[in-house]
Z-matrix of the N, CA and C atoms (Angstrom, degrees):
N
C 1 1.445
C 2 1.527 1 112.45
N 3 1.316 2 116.84 1 -15.34
C 4 1.463 3 119.91 2 -179.59
C 5 1.529 4 111.05 3 -64.04
N 6 1.327 5 117.56 4 -38.56
C 7 1.467 6 119.52 5 -179.98
C 8 1.529 7 110.91 6 -67.84
N 9 1.328 8 117.35 7 -32.58
C 10 1.470 9 120.98 8 175.96
C 11 1.528 10 110.21 9 -61.42
N 12 1.320 11 116.67 10 -45.77
C 13 1.461 12 121.31 11 179.86
C 14 1.527 13 110.71 12 -63.07
N 15 1.301 14 117.63 13 -41.70
C 16 1.465 15 121.39 14 -179.40
C 17 1.526 16 110.46 15 -64.69
N 18 1.316 17 117.44 16 -41.39
C 19 1.471 18 120.91 17 178.68
C 20 1.528 19 110.72 18 -63.66
N 21 1.332 20 116.84 19 -45.21
C 22 1.463 21 120.92 20 178.80
C 23 1.531 22 110.25 21 -63.10
N 24 1.321 23 116.90 22 -40.07
C 25 1.466 24 121.20 23 -179.93
C 26 1.532 25 110.69 24 -65.13
N 27 1.315 26 117.12 25 -42.10
C 28 1.472 27 120.74 26 177.62
C 29 1.528 28 110.31 27 -63.29
N 30 1.325 29 117.43 28 -43.24
C 31 1.466 30 120.80 29 177.48
C 32 1.534 31 111.00 30 -63.38
N 33 1.321 32 116.48 31 -36.93
C 34 1.465 33 121.31 32 177.52
C 35 1.534 34 109.78 33 -63.45
N 36 1.325 35 116.93 34 -44.96
C 37 1.467 36 120.80 35 179.64
C 38 1.530 37 111.67 36 -66.74
N 39 1.323 38 117.08 37 -39.02
C 40 1.470 39 120.23 38 177.51
C 41 1.526 40 110.20 39 -63.05
N 42 1.326 41 116.94 40 -44.35
C 43 1.463 42 120.55 41 177.29
C 44 1.511 43 112.03 42 -61.54
N 45 1.321 44 116.59 43 -43.05
C 46 1.463 45 120.50 44 -179.86
C 47 1.531 46 110.77 45 -65.03
N 48 1.310 47 116.87 46 -42.26
C 49 1.460 48 120.27 47 179.72
C 50 1.527 49 111.13 48 -64.35
N 51 1.314 50 116.58 49 -40.80
C 52 1.469 51 118.90 50 -179.71
C 53 1.527 52 110.79 51 -69.52
N 54 1.328 53 117.58 52 -40.31
C 55 1.463 54 120.67 53 178.74
C 56 1.521 55 110.88 54 -64.60
N 57 1.318 56 116.94 55 -46.48
C 58 1.463 57 120.43 56 179.41
C 59 1.523 58 110.75 57 -65.05
N 60 1.330 59 116.73 58 -41.23
C 61 1.465 60 120.05 59 179.63
C 62 1.516 61 112.58 60 -62.50
N 63 1.315 62 117.39 61 -43.39
C 64 1.465 63 120.63 62 179.38
C 65 1.525 64 110.71 63 -69.52
N 66 1.327 65 117.68 64 -39.52
C 67 1.466 66 120.06 65 177.16
C 68 1.522 67 110.45 66 -61.01
N 69 1.311 68 116.74 67 -41.63
C 70 1.465 69 120.87 68 177.34
C 71 1.525 70 111.13 69 -67.71
N 72 1.330 71 117.12 70 -40.72
C 73 1.468 72 120.70 71 179.30
C 74 1.527 73 111.28 72 -63.48
N 75 1.318 74 117.46 73 -41.45
C 76 1.472 75 120.38 74 178.53
C 77 1.525 76 110.45 75 -64.39
N 78 1.331 77 116.93 76 -40.29
C 79 1.467 78 119.61 77 177.61
C 80 1.523 79 111.14 78 -63.76
N 81 1.319 80 116.84 79 -38.76
C 82 1.465 81 120.66 80 178.16
C 83 1.527 82 110.55 81 -67.58
N 84 1.324 83 117.10 82 -42.27
C 85 1.470 84 120.80 83 178.00
C 86 1.521 85 110.17 84 -59.61
N 87 1.330 86 116.35 85 -43.49
C 88 1.464 87 119.96 86 -179.84
C 89 1.522 88 112.18 87 -66.54
N 90 1.318 89 117.74 88 -34.50
C 91 1.461 90 119.90 89 -177.75
C 92 1.529 91 112.74 90 -80.29
N 93 1.315 92 117.77 91 -25.70
C 94 1.471 93 121.26 92 -176.06
C 95 1.528 94 113.70 93 -85.38
N 96 1.306 95 117.68 94 -31.17
C 97 1.459 96 119.80 95 -172.49
C 98 1.517 97 111.39 96 -106.33
N 99 1.338 98 113.48 97 142.58
C 100 1.457 99 118.56 98 172.92
C 101 1.523 100 110.31 99 -77.40
N 102 1.313 101 116.20 100 -36.34
C 103 1.466 102 119.93 101 176.56
C 104 1.531 103 108.32 102 -93.79
N 105 1.297 104 115.76 103 142.31
C 106 1.460 105 120.87 104 -176.83
C 107 1.521 106 109.32 105 -83.76
N 108 1.299 107 115.82 106 126.91
C 109 1.453 108 122.23 107 177.47
C 110 1.535 109 107.84 108 -85.37
N 111 1.313 110 115.62 109 74.41
C 112 1.459 111 122.19 110 -172.35
C 113 1.523 112 111.60 111 -57.83
N 114 1.313 113 118.13 112 -46.36
C 115 1.469 114 121.64 113 -176.67
C 116 1.526 115 111.06 114 -66.49
N 117 1.319 116 117.70 115 -42.26
C 118 1.462 117 121.13 116 179.90
C 119 1.529 118 110.73 117 -64.19
N 120 1.324 119 116.82 118 -45.01
C 121 1.459 120 120.64 119 179.63
C 122 1.526 121 110.64 120 -64.58
N 123 1.322 122 116.96 121 -41.76
C 124 1.463 123 120.59 122 178.73
C 125 1.528 124 111.03 123 -64.53
N 126 1.329 125 117.11 124 -41.25
C 127 1.467 126 120.17 125 177.59
C 128 1.530 127 111.84 126 -62.64
N 129 1.334 128 116.34 127 -45.77
C 130 1.468 129 119.50 128 178.94
C 131 1.521 130 111.17 129 -62.14
N 132 1.309 131 115.62 130 -41.63
C 133 1.462 132 119.76 131 -179.84
C 134 1.522 133 111.35 132 -66.16
N 135 1.328 134 116.27 133 -43.53
C 136 1.467 135 120.65 134 -176.95
C 137 1.525 136 111.98 135 -70.42
N 138 1.311 137 116.94 136 -42.65
C 139 1.458 138 119.92 137 -171.24
C 140 1.522 139 114.38 138 -87.48
N 141 1.325 140 117.94 139 -20.49
C 142 1.462 141 118.82 140 -177.69
C 143 1.526 142 112.13 141 -122.83
N 144 1.312 143 116.84 142 -52.98
C 145 1.458 144 119.46 143 -172.98
C 146 1.517 145 114.12 144 -65.80
N 147 1.310 146 116.93 145 -46.68
C 148 1.463 147 118.61 146 -177.42
C 149 1.529 148 112.16 147 -65.30
N 150 1.351 149 119.15 148 -45.36
C 151 1.467 150 116.90 149 175.42
C 152 1.533 151 112.37 150 -62.56
N 153 1.336 152 116.98 151 -38.40
C 154 1.467 153 119.67 152 -179.47
C 155 1.518 154 111.54 153 -66.91
N 156 1.345 155 117.02 154 -38.43
C 157 1.463 156 119.10 155 -179.02
C 158 1.531 157 111.62 156 -70.95
N 159 1.315 158 117.72 157 -14.44
C 160 1.464 159 121.29 158 171.20
C 161 1.524 160 110.70 159 -92.40
N 162 1.316 161 115.77 160 -41.83
C 163 1.456 162 122.71 161 -172.46
C 164 1.527 163 111.88 162 -70.29
N 165 1.327 164 117.89 163 -37.71
C 166 1.462 165 121.33 164 -177.07
C 167 1.532 166 111.52 165 -65.21
N 168 1.348 167 119.62 166 -49.79
C 169 1.474 168 117.57 167 176.41
C 170 1.531 169 112.95 168 -62.38
N 171 1.321 170 116.77 169 -34.65
C 172 1.457 171 119.85 170 178.49
C 173 1.524 172 111.11 171 -61.83
N 174 1.318 173 117.32 172 -49.52
C 175 1.462 174 120.06 173 178.85
C 176 1.530 175 110.97 174 -67.45
N 177 1.333 176 116.74 175 -32.11
C 178 1.462 177 119.77 176 176.22
C 179 1.518 178 112.06 177 -63.54
N 180 1.323 179 116.49 178 -42.86
C 181 1.470 180 120.31 179 177.11
C 182 1.527 181 110.33 180 -64.53
N 183 1.318 182 117.27 181 -41.38
C 184 1.466 183 119.86 182 178.10
C 185 1.526 184 111.35 183 -62.64
N 186 1.324 185 117.34 184 -37.35
C 187 1.463 186 119.91 185 176.78
C 188 1.522 187 111.05 186 -67.85
N 189 1.343 188 117.13 187 -37.58
C 190 1.463 189 120.50 188 178.87
C 191 1.534 190 111.09 189 -67.26
N 192 1.323 191 116.97 190 -34.66
C 193 1.467 192 120.31 191 176.48
C 194 1.526 193 109.81 192 -65.74
N 195 1.318 194 115.62 193 -39.39
C 196 1.461 195 120.68 194 -177.39
C 197 1.534 196 112.31 195 -74.86
N 198 1.327 197 117.18 196 -39.77
C 199 1.467 198 121.84 197 -176.85
C 200 1.530 199 108.92 198 -125.66
N 201 1.312 200 116.96 199 77.47
C 202 1.467 201 121.23 200 -174.18
C 203 1.527 202 113.09 201 -68.19
N 204 1.296 203 118.61 202 -16.89
C 205 1.468 204 120.19 203 -179.12
C 206 1.528 205 112.69 204 -66.14
N 207 1.331 206 117.91 205 -19.24
C 208 1.472 207 119.82 206 177.28
C 209 1.526 208 111.71 207 -65.39
N 210 1.317 209 117.28 208 -24.85
C 211 1.464 210 120.44 209 179.88
C 212 1.520 211 112.52 210 -71.71
N 213 1.318 212 117.76 211 -6.96
C 214 1.459 213 121.12 212 175.50
C 215 1.522 214 111.36 213 -82.37
N 216 1.330 215 116.93 214 -11.54
C 217 1.459 216 121.34 215 -179.95
C 218 1.524 217 110.31 216 -90.37
N 219 1.314 218 116.50 217 129.65
C 220 1.461 219 120.72 218 -179.47
C 221 1.518 220 113.03 219 -65.72
N 222 1.331 221 117.34 220 -31.37
C 223 1.462 222 120.12 221 -178.20
C 224 1.528 223 111.34 222 -66.46
N 225 1.318 224 117.04 223 -25.35
C 226 1.469 225 119.81 224 179.57
C 227 1.531 226 110.76 225 -66.38
N 228 1.323 227 116.78 226 -38.37
C 229 1.459 228 120.31 227 178.43
C 230 1.526 229 110.37 228 -66.11
N 231 1.321 230 116.68 229 -39.57
C 232 1.462 231 120.62 230 176.86
C 233 1.525 232 110.45 231 -62.76
N 234 1.321 233 116.47 232 -43.04
C 235 1.468 234 121.01 233 178.51
C 236 1.526 235 111.02 234 -61.68
N 237 1.323 236 116.86 235 -42.57
C 238 1.466 237 120.85 236 -179.62
C 239 1.522 238 110.67 237 -64.86
N 240 1.322 239 117.41 238 -44.47
C 241 1.470 240 120.93 239 -179.40
C 242 1.521 241 110.95 240 -63.58
N 243 1.318 242 117.24 241 -45.45
C 244 1.470 243 120.09 242 -179.69
C 245 1.526 244 110.13 243 -68.31
N 246 1.319 245 117.84 244 -36.09
C 247 1.467 246 120.73 245 176.00
C 248 1.520 247 112.07 246 -63.08
N 249 1.323 248 116.93 247 -41.31
C 250 1.467 249 120.19 248 176.65
C 251 1.529 250 111.16 249 -65.97
N 252 1.317 251 116.27 250 -34.61
C 253 1.469 252 120.49 251 174.97
C 254 1.532 253 110.42 252 -63.36
N 255 1.324 254 116.71 253 -41.15
C 256 1.470 255 120.77 254 177.35
C 257 1.527 256 110.89 255 -62.83
N 258 1.322 257 116.80 256 -40.81
C 259 1.465 258 120.48 257 178.16
C 260 1.521 259 110.07 258 -62.95
N 261 1.332 260 116.75 259 -44.81
C 262 1.467 261 120.38 260 -178.88
C 263 1.521 262 111.20 261 -61.02
N 264 1.320 263 117.94 262 -46.24
C 265 1.457 264 119.64 263 -178.79
C 266 1.525 265 112.68 264 -72.44
N 267 1.323 266 117.42 265 -28.22
C 268 1.464 267 119.60 266 173.67
C 269 1.523 268 110.21 267 -64.88
N 270 1.318 269 116.37 268 -43.39
C 271 1.467 270 119.68 269 179.32
C 272 1.529 271 111.89 270 -70.75
N 273 1.327 272 117.31 271 -34.41
C 274 1.471 273 119.68 272 175.06
C 275 1.530 274 110.78 273 -64.00
N 276 1.320 275 116.86 274 -41.95
C 277 1.465 276 119.25 275 179.20
C 278 1.523 277 111.05 276 -66.54
N 279 1.318 278 116.58 277 -37.54
C 280 1.471 279 119.41 278 177.63
C 281 1.525 280 110.86 279 -65.91
N 282 1.320 281 117.20 280 -40.02
C 283 1.469 282 120.14 281 176.57
C 284 1.522 283 110.20 282 -62.47
N 285 1.316 284 116.63 283 -40.18
C 286 1.465 285 121.12 284 177.57
C 287 1.530 286 109.91 285 -63.82
N 288 1.315 287 116.50 286 -39.77
C 289 1.464 288 121.61 287 -179.62
C 290 1.521 289 111.38 288 -65.97
N 291 1.312 290 117.21 289 -40.82
C 292 1.458 291 120.88 290 -175.83
C 293 1.521 292 112.05 291 -80.44
N 294 1.315 293 117.73 292 -43.40
C 295 1.456 294 121.13 293 -168.78
C 296 1.522 295 115.54 294 -100.84
N 297 1.319 296 118.16 295 -1.62
C 298 1.462 297 119.88 296 -178.57
C 299 1.520 298 110.53 297 -122.72
N 300 1.304 299 114.62 298 156.43
C 301 1.450 300 121.35 299 174.41
C 302 1.526 301 107.59 300 -86.89
N 303 1.330 302 116.32 301 110.81
C 304 1.461 303 119.61 302 -176.59
C 305 1.523 304 113.12 303 -77.50
N 306 1.319 305 117.34 304 -2.08
C 307 1.461 306 119.51 305 173.79
C 308 1.527 307 110.69 306 -75.21
N 309 1.322 308 116.31 307 -20.16
C 310 1.454 309 121.76 308 173.07
C 311 1.535 310 108.00 309 -74.33
N 312 1.334 311 118.71 310 123.10
C 313 1.474 312 120.61 311 -176.03
C 314 1.534 313 113.96 312 -58.47
N 315 1.326 314 118.01 313 -34.71
C 316 1.462 315 119.71 314 179.52
C 317 1.530 316 111.60 315 -66.63
N 318 1.318 317 116.50 316 -42.50
C 319 1.461 318 120.42 317 178.02
C 320 1.528 319 111.17 318 -66.26
N 321 1.322 320 116.33 319 -38.94
C 322 1.459 321 120.29 320 178.16
C 323 1.527 322 110.54 321 -64.65
N 324 1.322 323 117.19 322 -40.52
C 325 1.464 324 120.45 323 178.45
C 326 1.530 325 111.21 324 -64.19
N 327 1.332 326 117.25 325 -40.62
C 328 1.463 327 120.06 326 176.55
C 329 1.526 328 110.55 327 -62.44
N 330 1.340 329 115.89 328 -44.91
C 331 1.460 330 120.52 329 179.77
C 332 1.525 331 110.87 330 -59.52
N 333 1.333 332 116.32 331 -47.74
C 334 1.466 333 120.54 332 -179.39
C 335 1.528 334 110.31 333 -65.29
N 336 1.320 335 118.08 334 -38.13
C 337 1.461 336 121.21 335 177.56
C 338 1.524 337 110.90 336 -61.57
N 339 1.320 338 117.14 337 -48.42
C 340 1.465 339 120.80 338 179.08
C 341 1.527 340 111.14 339 -61.09
N 342 1.332 341 116.46 340 -41.28
C 343 1.467 342 120.66 341 179.18
C 344 1.524 343 110.48 342 -62.66
N 345 1.333 344 116.44 343 -44.35
C 346 1.457 345 119.84 344 -177.35
C 347 1.524 346 112.12 345 -68.34
N 348 1.331 347 117.17 346 -37.22
C 349 1.466 348 119.18 347 176.92
C 350 1.531 349 109.93 348 -66.12
N 351 1.330 350 117.64 349 -40.53
C 352 1.470 351 120.57 350 177.22
C 353 1.529 352 110.46 351 -63.14
N 354 1.327 353 117.05 352 -43.31
C 355 1.463 354 120.79 353 179.42
C 356 1.528 355 110.92 354 -65.64
N 357 1.321 356 117.24 355 -40.64
C 358 1.465 357 120.83 356 176.97
C 359 1.529 358 110.64 357 -62.95
N 360 1.318 359 116.89 358 -42.27
C 361 1.467 360 120.78 359 179.07
C 362 1.526 361 110.89 360 -62.83
N 363 1.312 362 116.63 361 -42.90
C 364 1.463 363 119.99 362 178.26
C 365 1.526 364 111.17 363 -64.50
N 366 1.319 365 116.77 364 -38.29
C 367 1.463 366 120.66 365 177.94
C 368 1.526 367 110.66 366 -63.82
N 369 1.320 368 116.98 367 -42.03
C 370 1.466 369 120.57 368 178.39
C 371 1.528 370 110.62 369 -63.65
N 372 1.322 371 116.81 370 -41.14
C 373 1.476 372 119.76 371 177.45
C 374 1.520 373 109.80 372 -61.77
N 375 1.318 374 117.97 373 -42.44
C 376 1.464 375 120.85 374 179.11
C 377 1.529 376 110.92 375 -64.01
N 378 1.320 377 117.14 376 -38.15
C 379 1.462 378 120.46 377 177.74
C 380 1.532 379 110.57 378 -65.93
N 381 1.322 380 116.80 379 -42.82
C 382 1.476 381 120.59 380 178.49
C 383 1.523 382 110.46 381 -61.21
N 384 1.322 383 116.28 382 -46.32
C 385 1.470 384 119.56 383 -179.61
C 386 1.519 385 110.53 384 -66.23
N 387 1.327 386 117.73 385 -40.81
C 388 1.452 387 120.95 386 179.39
C 389 1.513 388 112.75 387 -66.31
N 390 1.323 389 116.48 388 -35.16
C 391 1.461 390 120.75 389 -179.89
C 392 1.517 391 111.19 390 -73.43
N 393 1.323 392 116.79 391 -39.75
C 394 1.467 393 120.41 392 -177.90
C 395 1.501 394 108.62 393 -91.52
């Protein structure tokens, strides 16, 4: 069963790296361009972020089933809560992207705020994992 856990852990890390990378790339795209690349951002969000935001908790639960002793650590609960916060703000930003006109400055500010909170949450999760 040890190889099963290692495979799930590697898939979890790959998902996290892709989600963080795309979140960072979208933030860079938004900061570099005066015009919003709506289609590019929507494609990145649809093809990478949404599957990753589903896949990462799934692999995390599978790892917790396999190694239940991690639930005795308080930092794991903090990581889970902040990770769920990142998922929520990622989905809020995607809803803003799909259902709002980002040419409106208020809608764009909300979108950027949600993106930055999601990116900050992911960064905190990476720091927690790196520290522990």
